[in-house]
C-alpha positions in Angstrom: 106.1 112.9 102.8 103.4 114.4 100.7 101.5 117.6 100.7 98.6 118.2 103.1 95.4 116.7 101.7 97.2 113.8 100.0 97.8 110.3 101.2 100.3 107.8 99.7 98.4 104.8 98.3 101.2 103.0 96.6 105.0 102.7 97.1 107.7 100.6 95.6 109.7 98.1 97.6 112.4 100.7 98.2 109.7 103.2 99.6 109.6 105.5 96.5 106.0 106.9 96.3 104.2 105.6 93.3 100.7 106.9 93.9 98.8 109.5 95.9 95.1 110.3 96.4 93.3 113.2 97.8 91.7 113.1 101.3 89.4 116.0 100.5 86.2 116.1 98.6 86.4 115.2 94.9 88.4 112.7 93.1 92.1 113.1 92.4 94.9 110.5 91.8 98.5 111.0 90.9 100.7 108.1 89.7 104.3 107.8 88.9 104.2 104.5 87.2 102.7 103.1 83.9 99.4 101.5 84.9 98.6 100.7 81.3 101.5 98.2 81.4 99.6 96.0 83.9 96.9 94.7 81.7 95.7 92.3 84.5 94.7 95.1 86.8 92.4 97.8 85.4 91.1 99.2 88.7 92.7 102.6 88.2 91.1 103.1 84.8 87.7 101.7 86.0 87.8 104.2 88.9 88.7 107.1 86.6 85.8 106.2 84.2 83.4 105.9 87.2 84.5 109.3 88.6 84.2 110.9 85.2 80.6 109.7 84.8 79.5 111.4 88.0 77.7 114.8 87.8 79.7 117.8 88.7 78.5 119.5 91.9 78.8 123.3 92.3 80.7 124.4 95.4 
């Protein structure tokens, strides 16, 4: 179970949560693994770079 406003997007084979994302506005991602160790899959870093390049909107 995770906090309200978060959704589990990755879990290990034994159901340990490995990643969560926000369901509200904005971009947030929390990971409990070492994505840099998987050189074949750079989607996490590509998403971070894309999000960082977006203009910040005032609330």
